[in-house]
PDB file of N, CA, C and O in Angstrom:
ATOM      1  N   UNK A   1     125.084  65.180  82.597  1.00  0.00           N
ATOM      2  CA  UNK A   1     124.921  65.888  81.348  1.00  0.00           C
ATOM      3  C   UNK A   1     125.159  64.959  80.181  1.00  0.00           C
ATOM      4  O   UNK A   1     124.318  64.838  79.290  1.00  0.00           O
ATOM      5  N   UNK A   2     126.338  64.284  80.187  1.00  0.00           N
ATOM      6  CA  UNK A   2     126.671  63.411  79.074  1.00  0.00           C
ATOM      7  C   UNK A   2     125.804  62.146  79.060  1.00  0.00           C
ATOM      8  O   UNK A   2     125.614  61.512  78.022  1.00  0.00           O
ATOM      9  N   UNK A   3     125.290  61.803  80.235  1.00  0.00           N
ATOM     10  CA  UNK A   3     124.395  60.668  80.291  1.00  0.00           C
ATOM     11  C   UNK A   3     123.096  60.931  79.552  1.00  0.00           C
ATOM     12  O   UNK A   3     122.578  60.050  78.865  1.00  0.00           O
ATOM     13  N   UNK A   4     122.573  62.125  79.688  1.00  0.00           N
ATOM     14  CA  UNK A   4     121.331  62.462  78.970  1.00  0.00           C
ATOM     15  C   UNK A   4     121.542  62.463  77.480  1.00  0.00           C
ATOM     16  O   UNK A   4     120.626  62.119  76.733  1.00  0.00           O
ATOM     17  N   UNK A   5     122.731  62.842  77.018  1.00  0.00           N
ATOM     18  CA  UNK A   5     123.038  62.847  75.601  1.00  0.00           C
ATOM     19  C   UNK A   5     123.261  61.404  75.128  1.00  0.00           C
ATOM     20  O   UNK A   5     122.714  60.983  74.108  1.00  0.00           O
ATOM     21  N   UNK A   6     124.072  60.656  75.885  1.00  0.00           N
ATOM     22  CA  UNK A   6     124.435  59.307  75.447  1.00  0.00           C
ATOM     23  C   UNK A   6     123.332  58.299  75.441  1.00  0.00           C
ATOM     24  O   UNK A   6     123.272  57.441  74.561  1.00  0.00           O
ATOM     25  N   UNK A   7     122.461  58.387  76.405  1.00  0.00           N
ATOM     26  CA  UNK A   7     121.388  57.421  76.541  1.00  0.00           C
ATOM     27  C   UNK A   7     120.432  57.446  75.342  1.00  0.00           C
ATOM     28  O   UNK A   7     119.894  56.407  74.960  1.00  0.00           O
ATOM     29  N   UNK A   8     120.220  58.615  74.755  1.00  0.00           N
ATOM     30  CA  UNK A   8     119.274  58.750  73.675  1.00  0.00           C
ATOM     31  C   UNK A   8     119.876  58.707  72.263  1.00  0.00           C
ATOM     32  O   UNK A   8     119.158  58.855  71.274  1.00  0.00           O
ATOM     33  N   UNK A   9     121.195  58.504  72.176  1.00  0.00           N
ATOM     34  CA  UNK A   9     121.780  58.417  70.836  1.00  0.00           C
ATOM     35  C   UNK A   9     121.278  57.246  69.989  1.00  0.00           C
ATOM     36  O   UNK A   9     121.196  57.399  68.770  1.00  0.00           O
ATOM     37  N   UNK A  10     120.945  56.111  70.547  1.00  0.00           N
ATOM     38  CA  UNK A  10     120.436  55.061  69.659  1.00  0.00           C
ATOM     39  C   UNK A  10     119.154  55.404  68.965  1.00  0.00           C
ATOM     40  O   UNK A  10     118.880  54.855  67.898  1.00  0.00           O
ATOM     41  N   UNK A  11     118.352  56.286  69.515  1.00  0.00           N
ATOM     42  CA  UNK A  11     117.125  56.636  68.877  1.00  0.00           C
ATOM     43  C   UNK A  11     117.303  57.358  67.534  1.00  0.00           C
ATOM     44  O   UNK A  11     116.476  57.250  66.629  1.00  0.00           O
ATOM     45  N   UNK A  12     118.438  58.112  67.443  1.00  0.00           N
ATOM     46  CA  UNK A  12     118.729  58.766  66.196  1.00  0.00           C
ATOM     47  C   UNK A  12     119.057  57.795  65.066  1.00  0.00           C
ATOM     48  O   UNK A  12     118.897  58.102  63.885  1.00  0.00           O
ATOM     49  N   UNK A  13     119.513  56.633  65.462  1.00  0.00           N
ATOM     50  CA  UNK A  13     119.818  55.556  64.486  1.00  0.00           C
ATOM     51  C   UNK A  13     118.608  54.658  64.242  1.00  0.00           C
ATOM     52  O   UNK A  13     118.357  54.267  63.103  1.00  0.00           O
ATOM     53  N   UNK A  14     117.858  54.326  65.288  1.00  0.00           N
ATOM     54  CA  UNK A  14     116.819  53.375  65.183  1.00  0.00           C
ATOM     55  C   UNK A  14     115.546  53.890  64.518  1.00  0.00           C
ATOM     56  O   UNK A  14     114.952  53.218  63.674  1.00  0.00           O
ATOM     57  N   UNK A  15     115.139  55.100  64.917  1.00  0.00           N
ATOM     58  CA  UNK A  15     113.865  55.648  64.376  1.00  0.00           C
ATOM     59  C   UNK A  15     113.899  55.746  62.837  1.00  0.00           C
ATOM     60  O   UNK A  15     112.954  55.302  62.183  1.00  0.00           O
ATOM     61  N   UNK A  16     114.974  56.322  62.241  1.00  0.00           N
ATOM     62  CA  UNK A  16     114.968  56.420  60.783  1.00  0.00           C
ATOM     63  C   UNK A  16     115.120  55.059  60.138  1.00  0.00           C
ATOM     64  O   UNK A  16     114.655  54.865  59.015  1.00  0.00           O
ATOM     65  N   UNK A  17     115.753  54.113  60.807  1.00  0.00           N
ATOM     66  CA  UNK A  17     115.929  52.780  60.284  1.00  0.00           C
ATOM     67  C   UNK A  17     114.557  52.036  60.269  1.00  0.00           C
ATOM     68  O   UNK A  17     114.207  51.359  59.303  1.00  0.00           O
ATOM     69  N   UNK A  18     113.826  52.193  61.354  1.00  0.00           N
ATOM     70  CA  UNK A  18     112.567  51.441  61.491  1.00  0.00           C
ATOM     71  C   UNK A  18     111.412  52.101  60.737  1.00  0.00           C
ATOM     72  O   UNK A  18     110.555  51.414  60.182  1.00  0.00           O
ATOM     73  N   UNK A  19     111.392  53.458  60.719  1.00  0.00           N
ATOM     74  CA  UNK A  19     110.293  54.165  60.053  1.00  0.00           C
ATOM     75  C   UNK A  19     110.853  55.018  58.923  1.00  0.00           C
ATOM     76  O   UNK A  19     111.614  55.955  59.165  1.00  0.00           O
ATOM     77  N   UNK A  20     110.494  54.708  57.744  1.00  0.00           N
ATOM     78  CA  UNK A  20     110.969  55.464  56.552  1.00  0.00           C
ATOM     79  C   UNK A  20     110.615  56.956  56.612  1.00  0.00           C
ATOM     80  O   UNK A  20     111.396  57.797  56.167  1.00  0.00           O
ATOM     81  N   UNK A  21     109.480  57.270  57.142  1.00  0.00           N
ATOM     82  CA  UNK A  21     109.052  58.647  57.227  1.00  0.00           C
ATOM     83  C   UNK A  21     109.883  59.492  58.179  1.00  0.00           C
ATOM     84  O   UNK A  21     109.901  60.720  58.094  1.00  0.00           O
ATOM     85  N   UNK A  22     110.600  58.778  59.127  1.00  0.00           N
ATOM     86  CA  UNK A  22     111.408  59.487  60.116  1.00  0.00           C
ATOM     87  C   UNK A  22     112.774  59.847  59.554  1.00  0.00           C
ATOM     88  O   UNK A  22     113.626  60.346  60.289  1.00  0.00           O
ATOM     89  N   UNK A  23     112.999  59.609  58.279  1.00  0.00           N
ATOM     90  CA  UNK A  23     114.295  59.984  57.686  1.00  0.00           C
ATOM     91  C   UNK A  23     114.366  61.479  57.361  1.00  0.00           C
ATOM     92  O   UNK A  23     115.424  61.990  56.994  1.00  0.00           O
ATOM     93  N   UNK A  24     113.240  62.170  57.499  1.00  0.00           N
ATOM     94  CA  UNK A  24     113.255  63.614  57.412  1.00  0.00           C
ATOM     95  C   UNK A  24     113.319  64.131  58.851  1.00  0.00           C
ATOM     96  O   UNK A  24     112.670  63.597  59.751  1.00  0.00           O
ATOM     97  N   UNK A  25     114.110  65.171  59.041  1.00  0.00           N
ATOM     98  CA  UNK A  25     114.442  65.626  60.404  1.00  0.00           C
ATOM     99  C   UNK A  25     113.191  66.140  61.138  1.00  0.00           C
ATOM    100  O   UNK A  25     113.047  65.885  62.333  1.00  0.00           O
ATOM    101  N   UNK A  26     112.324  66.824  60.484  1.00  0.00           N
ATOM    102  CA  UNK A  26     111.101  67.303  61.128  1.00  0.00           C
ATOM    103  C   UNK A  26     110.220  66.169  61.638  1.00  0.00           C
ATOM    104  O   UNK A  26     109.703  66.219  62.754  1.00  0.00           O
ATOM    105  N   UNK A  27     110.062  65.175  60.825  1.00  0.00           N
ATOM    106  CA  UNK A  27     109.247  64.000  61.244  1.00  0.00           C
ATOM    107  C   UNK A  27     109.961  63.239  62.359  1.00  0.00           C
ATOM    108  O   UNK A  27     109.326  62.727  63.281  1.00  0.00           O
ATOM    109  N   UNK A  28     111.286  63.174  62.263  1.00  0.00           N
ATOM    110  CA  UNK A  28     112.058  62.529  63.304  1.00  0.00           C
ATOM    111  C   UNK A  28     111.867  63.205  64.640  1.00  0.00           C
ATOM    112  O   UNK A  28     111.730  62.531  65.662  1.00  0.00           O
ATOM    113  N   UNK A  29     111.857  64.537  64.651  1.00  0.00           N
ATOM    114  CA  UNK A  29     111.643  65.309  65.864  1.00  0.00           C
ATOM    115  C   UNK A  29     110.256  65.048  66.428  1.00  0.00           C
ATOM    116  O   UNK A  29     110.103  64.949  67.646  1.00  0.00           O
ATOM    117  N   UNK A  30     109.266  64.935  65.598  1.00  0.00           N
ATOM    118  CA  UNK A  30     107.943  64.630  66.051  1.00  0.00           C
ATOM    119  C   UNK A  30     107.852  63.224  66.715  1.00  0.00           C
ATOM    120  O   UNK A  30     107.247  63.052  67.774  1.00  0.00           O
ATOM    121  N   UNK A  31     108.467  62.254  66.056  1.00  0.00           N
ATOM    122  CA  UNK A  31     108.403  60.886  66.559  1.00  0.00           C
ATOM    123  C   UNK A  31     109.197  60.745  67.857  1.00  0.00           C
ATOM    124  O   UNK A  31     108.844  59.948  68.726  1.00  0.00           O
ATOM    125  N   UNK A  32     110.249  61.509  67.977  1.00  0.00           N
ATOM    126  CA  UNK A  32     111.069  61.428  69.165  1.00  0.00           C
ATOM    127  C   UNK A  32     110.604  62.422  70.278  1.00  0.00           C
ATOM    128  O   UNK A  32     110.511  62.079  71.457  1.00  0.00           O
ATOM    129  N   UNK A  33     110.329  63.636  69.837  1.00  0.00           N
ATOM    130  CA  UNK A  33     110.070  64.721  70.819  1.00  0.00           C
ATOM    131  C   UNK A  33     108.764  64.580  71.537  1.00  0.00           C
ATOM    132  O   UNK A  33     108.698  64.817  72.743  1.00  0.00           O
ATOM    133  N   UNK A  34     107.736  64.206  70.851  1.00  0.00           N
ATOM    134  CA  UNK A  34     106.415  64.089  71.514  1.00  0.00           C
ATOM    135  C   UNK A  34     106.364  63.031  72.664  1.00  0.00           C
ATOM    136  O   UNK A  34     105.866  63.341  73.746  1.00  0.00           O
ATOM    137  N   UNK A  35     106.856  61.829  72.447  1.00  0.00           N
ATOM    138  CA  UNK A  35     106.910  60.874  73.569  1.00  0.00           C
ATOM    139  C   UNK A  35     107.869  61.346  74.695  1.00  0.00           C
ATOM    140  O   UNK A  35     107.634  61.096  75.877  1.00  0.00           O
ATOM    141  N   UNK A  36     108.937  62.026  74.286  1.00  0.00           N
ATOM    142  CA  UNK A  36     109.862  62.513  75.279  1.00  0.00           C
ATOM    143  C   UNK A  36     109.224  63.534  76.207  1.00  0.00           C
ATOM    144  O   UNK A  36     109.372  63.460  77.426  1.00  0.00           O
ATOM    145  N   UNK A  37     108.519  64.481  75.621  1.00  0.00           N
ATOM    146  CA  UNK A  37     107.841  65.487  76.441  1.00  0.00           C
ATOM    147  C   UNK A  37     106.718  64.856  77.236  1.00  0.00           C
ATOM    148  O   UNK A  37     106.433  65.304  78.347  1.00  0.00           O
ATOM    149  N   UNK A  38     106.060  63.813  76.695  1.00  0.00           N
ATOM    150  CA  UNK A  38     105.015  63.097  77.425  1.00  0.00           C
ATOM    151  C   UNK A  38     105.633  62.402  78.645  1.00  0.00           C
ATOM    152  O   UNK A  38     105.033  62.421  79.720  1.00  0.00           O
ATOM    153  N   UNK A  39     106.778  61.809  78.511  1.00  0.00           N
ATOM    154  CA  UNK A  39     107.461  61.212  79.632  1.00  0.00           C
ATOM    155  C   UNK A  39     107.831  62.194  80.696  1.00  0.00           C
ATOM    156  O   UNK A  39     107.681  61.909  81.884  1.00  0.00           O
ATOM    157  N   UNK A  40     108.316  63.357  80.296  1.00  0.00           N
ATOM    158  CA  UNK A  40     108.657  64.391  81.278  1.00  0.00           C
ATOM    159  C   UNK A  40     107.394  64.897  82.016  1.00  0.00           C
ATOM    160  O   UNK A  40     107.436  65.139  83.222  1.00  0.00           O
ATOM    161  N   UNK A  41     106.300  65.048  81.296  1.00  0.00           N
ATOM    162  CA  UNK A  41     105.035  65.427  81.930  1.00  0.00           C
ATOM    163  C   UNK A  41     104.550  64.349  82.926  1.00  0.00           C
ATOM    164  O   UNK A  41     104.037  64.687  83.993  1.00  0.00           O
ATOM    165  N   UNK A  42     104.709  63.061  82.584  1.00  0.00           N
ATOM    166  CA  UNK A  42     104.315  62.027  83.455  1.00  0.00           C
ATOM    167  C   UNK A  42     105.171  62.009  84.701  1.00  0.00           C
ATOM    168  O   UNK A  42     104.676  61.718  85.790  1.00  0.00           O
ATOM    169  N   UNK A  43     106.433  62.313  84.562  1.00  0.00           N
ATOM    170  CA  UNK A  43     107.321  62.408  85.772  1.00  0.00           C
ATOM    171  C   UNK A  43     106.803  63.508  86.707  1.00  0.00           C
ATOM    172  O   UNK A  43     106.767  63.342  87.926  1.00  0.00           O
ATOM    173  N   UNK A  44     106.414  64.602  86.121  1.00  0.00           N
ATOM    174  CA  UNK A  44     105.937  65.688  86.940  1.00  0.00           C
ATOM    175  C   UNK A  44     104.596  65.355  87.587  1.00  0.00           C
ATOM    176  O   UNK A  44     104.420  65.591  88.783  1.00  0.00           O
ATOM    177  N   UNK A  45     103.681  64.832  86.853  1.00  0.00           N
ATOM    178  CA  UNK A  45     102.363  64.512  87.342  1.00  0.00           C
ATOM    179  C   UNK A  45     102.343  63.416  88.376  1.00  0.00           C
ATOM    180  O   UNK A  45     101.598  63.485  89.353  1.00  0.00           O
ATOM    181  N   UNK A  46     103.170  62.391  88.160  1.00  0.00           N
ATOM    182  CA  UNK A  46     103.236  61.286  89.078  1.00  0.00           C
ATOM    183  C   UNK A  46     104.150  61.482  90.262  1.00  0.00           C
ATOM    184  O   UNK A  46     104.255  60.638  91.152  1.00  0.00           O
ATOM    185  N   UNK A  47     104.823  62.650  90.242  1.00  0.00           N
ATOM    186  CA  UNK A  47     105.792  63.053  91.295  1.00  0.00           C
ATOM    187  C   UNK A  47     106.903  62.056  91.502  1.00  0.00           C
ATOM    188  O   UNK A  47     107.314  61.805  92.635  1.00  0.00           O
ATOM    189  N   UNK A  48     107.395  61.480  90.416  1.00  0.00           N
ATOM    190  CA  UNK A  48     108.614  60.681  90.476  1.00  0.00           C
ATOM    191  C   UNK A  48     109.829  61.415  90.005  1.00  0.00           C
ATOM    192  O   UNK A  48     110.936  60.877  89.981  1.00  0.00           O
ATOM    193  N   UNK A  49     109.611  62.654  89.629  1.00  0.00           N
ATOM    194  CA  UNK A  49     110.689  63.529  89.169  1.00  0.00           C
ATOM    195  C   UNK A  49     110.127  64.875  88.890  1.00  0.00           C
ATOM    196  O   UNK A  49     109.070  65.236  89.407  1.00  0.00           O
ATOM    197  N   UNK A  50     110.805  65.617  88.090  1.00  0.00           N
ATOM    198  CA  UNK A  50     110.328  66.935  87.715  1.00  0.00           C
ATOM    199  C   UNK A  50     110.436  67.144  86.228  1.00  0.00           C
ATOM    200  O   UNK A  50     111.241  66.496  85.559  1.00  0.00           O
ATOM    201  N   UNK A  51     109.650  68.023  85.719  1.00  0.00           N
ATOM    202  CA  UNK A  51     109.747  68.372  84.279  1.00  0.00           C
ATOM    203  C   UNK A  51     110.958  69.331  84.158  1.00  0.00           C
ATOM    204  O   UNK A  51     110.938  70.470  84.625  1.00  0.00           O
ATOM    205  N   UNK A  52     111.975  68.815  83.524  1.00  0.00           N
ATOM    206  CA  UNK A  52     113.218  69.524  83.406  1.00  0.00           C
ATOM    207  C   UNK A  52     113.489  69.815  81.906  1.00  0.00           C
ATOM    208  O   UNK A  52     113.721  68.897  81.119  1.00  0.00           O
ATOM    209  N   UNK A  53     113.454  71.070  81.547  1.00  0.00           N
ATOM    210  CA  UNK A  53     113.698  71.391  80.122  1.00  0.00           C
ATOM    211  C   UNK A  53     115.107  71.103  79.694  1.00  0.00           C
ATOM    212  O   UNK A  53     115.365  70.846  78.518  1.00  0.00           O
ATOM    213  N   UNK A  54     116.035  71.143  80.645  1.00  0.00           N
ATOM    214  CA  UNK A  54     117.433  70.734  80.310  1.00  0.00           C
ATOM    215  C   UNK A  54     117.498  69.284  79.808  1.00  0.00           C
ATOM    216  O   UNK A  54     118.204  68.963  78.852  1.00  0.00           O
ATOM    217  N   UNK A  55     116.738  68.431  80.488  1.00  0.00           N
ATOM    218  CA  UNK A  55     116.715  67.035  80.056  1.00  0.00           C
ATOM    219  C   UNK A  55     116.194  66.896  78.652  1.00  0.00           C
ATOM    220  O   UNK A  55     116.760  66.159  77.844  1.00  0.00           O
ATOM    221  N   UNK A  56     115.116  67.599  78.349  1.00  0.00           N
ATOM    222  CA  UNK A  56     114.508  67.497  77.004  1.00  0.00           C
ATOM    223  C   UNK A  56     115.532  67.992  75.968  1.00  0.00           C
ATOM    224  O   UNK A  56     115.722  67.344  74.939  1.00  0.00           O
ATOM    225  N   UNK A  57     116.197  69.137  76.229  1.00  0.00           N
ATOM    226  CA  UNK A  57     117.140  69.675  75.263  1.00  0.00           C
ATOM    227  C   UNK A  57     118.300  68.749  75.079  1.00  0.00           C
ATOM    228  O   UNK A  57     118.714  68.516  73.943  1.00  0.00           O
ATOM    229  N   UNK A  58     118.851  68.205  76.146  1.00  0.00           N
ATOM    230  CA  UNK A  58     120.004  67.301  76.007  1.00  0.00           C
ATOM    231  C   UNK A  58     119.631  65.986  75.357  1.00  0.00           C
ATOM    232  O   UNK A  58     120.432  65.431  74.605  1.00  0.00           O
ATOM    233  N   UNK A  59     118.435  65.468  75.625  1.00  0.00           N
ATOM    234  CA  UNK A  59     118.000  64.241  75.033  1.00  0.00           C
ATOM    235  C   UNK A  59     117.786  64.387  73.517  1.00  0.00           C
ATOM    236  O   UNK A  59     118.141  63.501  72.741  1.00  0.00           O
ATOM    237  N   UNK A  60     117.196  65.528  73.112  1.00  0.00           N
ATOM    238  CA  UNK A  60     116.985  65.792  71.693  1.00  0.00           C
ATOM    239  C   UNK A  60     118.341  65.992  71.025  1.00  0.00           C
ATOM    240  O   UNK A  60     118.551  65.557  69.893  1.00  0.00           O
ATOM    241  N   UNK A  61     119.281  66.666  71.747  1.00  0.00           N
ATOM    242  CA  UNK A  61     120.650  66.844  71.162  1.00  0.00           C
ATOM    243  C   UNK A  61     121.322  65.488  70.929  1.00  0.00           C
ATOM    244  O   UNK A  61     121.904  65.266  69.868  1.00  0.00           O
ATOM    245  N   UNK A  62     121.251  64.610  71.874  1.00  0.00           N
ATOM    246  CA  UNK A  62     121.849  63.250  71.697  1.00  0.00           C
ATOM    247  C   UNK A  62     121.240  62.499  70.496  1.00  0.00           C
ATOM    248  O   UNK A  62     121.954  61.922  69.676  1.00  0.00           O
ATOM    249  N   UNK A  63     119.939  62.526  70.425  1.00  0.00           N
ATOM    250  CA  UNK A  63     119.259  61.824  69.308  1.00  0.00           C
ATOM    251  C   UNK A  63     119.582  62.547  67.997  1.00  0.00           C
ATOM    252  O   UNK A  63     119.736  61.880  66.973  1.00  0.00           O
ATOM    253  N   UNK A  64     119.684  63.804  67.983  1.00  0.00           N
ATOM    254  CA  UNK A  64     119.954  64.577  66.759  1.00  0.00           C
ATOM    255  C   UNK A  64     121.361  64.338  66.246  1.00  0.00           C
ATOM    256  O   UNK A  64     121.574  64.267  65.035  1.00  0.00           O
ATOM    257  N   UNK A  65     122.322  64.213  67.145  1.00  0.00           N
ATOM    258  CA  UNK A  65     123.706  63.900  66.735  1.00  0.00           C
ATOM    259  C   UNK A  65     123.774  62.579  66.001  1.00  0.00           C
ATOM    260  O   UNK A  65     124.396  62.484  64.943  1.00  0.00           O
ATOM    261  N   UNK A  66     123.142  61.562  66.553  1.00  0.00           N
ATOM    262  CA  UNK A  66     123.184  60.254  65.886  1.00  0.00           C
ATOM    263  C   UNK A  66     122.310  60.268  64.609  1.00  0.00           C
ATOM    264  O   UNK A  66     122.581  59.513  63.675  1.00  0.00           O
ATOM    265  N   UNK A  67     121.276  61.114  64.564  1.00  0.00           N
ATOM    266  CA  UNK A  67     120.465  61.224  63.352  1.00  0.00           C
ATOM    267  C   UNK A  67     121.321  61.822  62.224  1.00  0.00           C
ATOM    268  O   UNK A  67     121.215  61.390  61.076  1.00  0.00           O
ATOM    269  N   UNK A  68     122.147  62.785  62.536  1.00  0.00           N
ATOM    270  CA  UNK A  68     122.999  63.388  61.525  1.00  0.00           C
ATOM    271  C   UNK A  68     124.001  62.334  61.001  1.00  0.00           C
ATOM    272  O   UNK A  68     124.270  62.260  59.802  1.00  0.00           O
ATOM    273  N   UNK A  69     124.539  61.535  61.917  1.00  0.00           N
ATOM    274  CA  UNK A  69     125.447  60.455  61.483  1.00  0.00           C
ATOM    275  C   UNK A  69     124.713  59.449  60.638  1.00  0.00           C
ATOM    276  O   UNK A  69     125.272  58.980  59.647  1.00  0.00           O
ATOM    277  N   UNK A  70     123.521  59.099  60.966  1.00  0.00           N
ATOM    278  CA  UNK A  70     122.723  58.164  60.183  1.00  0.00           C
ATOM    279  C   UNK A  70     122.492  58.709  58.776  1.00  0.00           C
ATOM    280  O   UNK A  70     122.615  58.001  57.777  1.00  0.00           O
ATOM    281  N   UNK A  71     122.144  60.025  58.741  1.00  0.00           N
ATOM    282  CA  UNK A  71     121.870  60.644  57.416  1.00  0.00           C
ATOM    283  C   UNK A  71     123.131  60.712  56.582  1.00  0.00           C
ATOM    284  O   UNK A  71     123.068  60.487  55.373  1.00  0.00           O
ATOM    285  N   UNK A  72     124.281  61.015  57.181  1.00  0.00           N
ATOM    286  CA  UNK A  72     125.500  61.141  56.422  1.00  0.00           C
ATOM    287  C   UNK A  72     125.960  59.728  55.898  1.00  0.00           C
ATOM    288  O   UNK A  72     126.386  59.589  54.752  1.00  0.00           O
ATOM    289  N   UNK A  73     125.860  58.746  56.741  1.00  0.00           N
ATOM    290  CA  UNK A  73     126.252  57.415  56.265  1.00  0.00           C
ATOM    291  C   UNK A  73     125.253  56.927  55.212  1.00  0.00           C
ATOM    292  O   UNK A  73     125.655  56.295  54.235  1.00  0.00           O
ATOM    293  N   UNK A  74     124.004  57.200  55.385  1.00  0.00           N
ATOM    294  CA  UNK A  74     122.997  56.763  54.404  1.00  0.00           C
ATOM    295  C   UNK A  74     123.231  57.437  53.045  1.00  0.00           C
ATOM    296  O   UNK A  74     123.102  56.790  52.006  1.00  0.00           O
ATOM    297  N   UNK A  75     123.563  58.695  53.047  1.00  0.00           N
ATOM    298  CA  UNK A  75     123.813  59.344  51.768  1.00  0.00           C
ATOM    299  C   UNK A  75     125.054  58.810  51.085  1.00  0.00           C
ATOM    300  O   UNK A  75     125.080  58.672  49.863  1.00  0.00           O
ATOM    301  N   UNK A  76     126.067  58.514  51.850  1.00  0.00           N
ATOM    302  CA  UNK A  76     127.310  57.967  51.327  1.00  0.00           C
ATOM    303  C   UNK A  76     127.029  56.614  50.686  1.00  0.00           C
ATOM    304  O   UNK A  76     127.505  56.332  49.586  1.00  0.00           O
ATOM    305  N   UNK A  77     126.267  55.792  51.366  1.00  0.00           N
ATOM    306  CA  UNK A  77     125.908  54.476  50.866  1.00  0.00           C
ATOM    307  C   UNK A  77     125.100  54.570  49.547  1.00  0.00           C
ATOM    308  O   UNK A  77     125.321  53.820  48.595  1.00  0.00           O
ATOM    309  N   UNK A  78     124.141  55.543  49.547  1.00  0.00           N
ATOM    310  CA  UNK A  78     123.321  55.706  48.337  1.00  0.00           C
ATOM    311  C   UNK A  78     124.171  56.179  47.181  1.00  0.00           C
ATOM    312  O   UNK A  78     123.930  55.761  46.049  1.00  0.00           O
ATOM    313  N   UNK A  79     125.157  57.034  47.410  1.00  0.00           N
ATOM    314  CA  UNK A  79     126.022  57.482  46.276  1.00  0.00           C
ATOM    315  C   UNK A  79     126.835  56.292  45.746  1.00  0.00           C
ATOM    316  O   UNK A  79     126.955  56.117  44.534  1.00  0.00           O
ATOM    317  N   UNK A  80     127.391  55.476  46.650  1.00  0.00           N
ATOM    318  CA  UNK A  80     128.164  54.302  46.187  1.00  0.00           C
ATOM    319  C   UNK A  80     127.280  53.357  45.369  1.00  0.00           C
ATOM    320  O   UNK A  80     127.686  52.820  44.338  1.00  0.00           O
ATOM    321  N   UNK A  81     126.082  53.181  45.860  1.00  0.00           N
ATOM    322  CA  UNK A  81     125.169  52.245  45.166  1.00  0.00           C
ATOM    323  C   UNK A  81     124.766  52.789  43.805  1.00  0.00           C
ATOM    324  O   UNK A  81     124.647  52.025  42.847  1.00  0.00           O
ATOM    325  N   UNK A  82     124.554  54.103  43.702  1.00  0.00           N
ATOM    326  CA  UNK A  82     124.194  54.641  42.366  1.00  0.00           C
ATOM    327  C   UNK A  82     125.359  54.614  41.425  1.00  0.00           C
ATOM    328  O   UNK A  82     125.157  54.444  40.222  1.00  0.00           O
ATOM    329  N   UNK A  83     126.576  54.774  41.906  1.00  0.00           N
ATOM    330  CA  UNK A  83     127.727  54.632  41.027  1.00  0.00           C
ATOM    331  C   UNK A  83     127.865  53.235  40.513  1.00  0.00           C
ATOM    332  O   UNK A  83     128.201  53.036  39.346  1.00  0.00           O
ATOM    333  N   UNK A  84     127.610  52.229  41.376  1.00  0.00           N
ATOM    334  CA  UNK A  84     127.693  50.835  40.938  1.00  0.00           C
ATOM    335  C   UNK A  84     126.650  50.507  39.881  1.00  0.00           C
ATOM    336  O   UNK A  84     126.912  49.713  38.978  1.00  0.00           O
ATOM    337  N   UNK A  85     125.464  51.112  39.984  1.00  0.00           N
ATOM    338  CA  UNK A  85     124.410  50.860  39.065  1.00  0.00           C
ATOM    339  C   UNK A  85     124.809  51.360  37.677  1.00  0.00           C
ATOM    340  O   UNK A  85     124.605  50.680  36.671  1.00  0.00           O
ATOM    341  N   UNK A  86     125.366  52.533  37.648  1.00  0.00           N
ATOM    342  CA  UNK A  86     125.673  53.169  36.375  1.00  0.00           C
ATOM    343  C   UNK A  86     126.905  52.515  35.671  1.00  0.00           C
ATOM    344  O   UNK A  86     127.039  52.594  34.450  1.00  0.00           O
ATOM    345  N   UNK A  87     127.798  51.869  36.470  1.00  0.00           N
ATOM    346  CA  UNK A  87     128.945  51.194  35.873  1.00  0.00           C
ATOM    347  C   UNK A  87     128.599  49.945  35.155  1.00  0.00           C
ATOM    348  O   UNK A  87     129.285  49.563  34.207  1.00  0.00           O
ATOM    349  N   UNK A  88     127.523  49.273  35.588  1.00  0.00           N
ATOM    350  CA  UNK A  88     127.143  47.986  35.025  1.00  0.00           C
ATOM    351  C   UNK A  88     126.437  48.256  33.752  1.00  0.00           C
ATOM    352  O   UNK A  88     126.008  47.322  33.073  1.00  0.00           O
TER     353      UNK A  88
END
């Protein structure tokens, strides 16, 4: 269970960093969720695993947790930067 959450936490940090449009949560879910569901479907079709909705939910949860951390740190940094701009 924790493996499914932990393995996908880097995606919550990398996707918004690499793609500016993924800094909105809805877009982030599309960028992350669609390939994830595609992989689960491929597992089922190729018979190397099964389509497990628990995996999808836990993977999205792991990526979402790190996305929230990315958003919180990003907002904090933006506030500090804007304060520095106005002091000068």
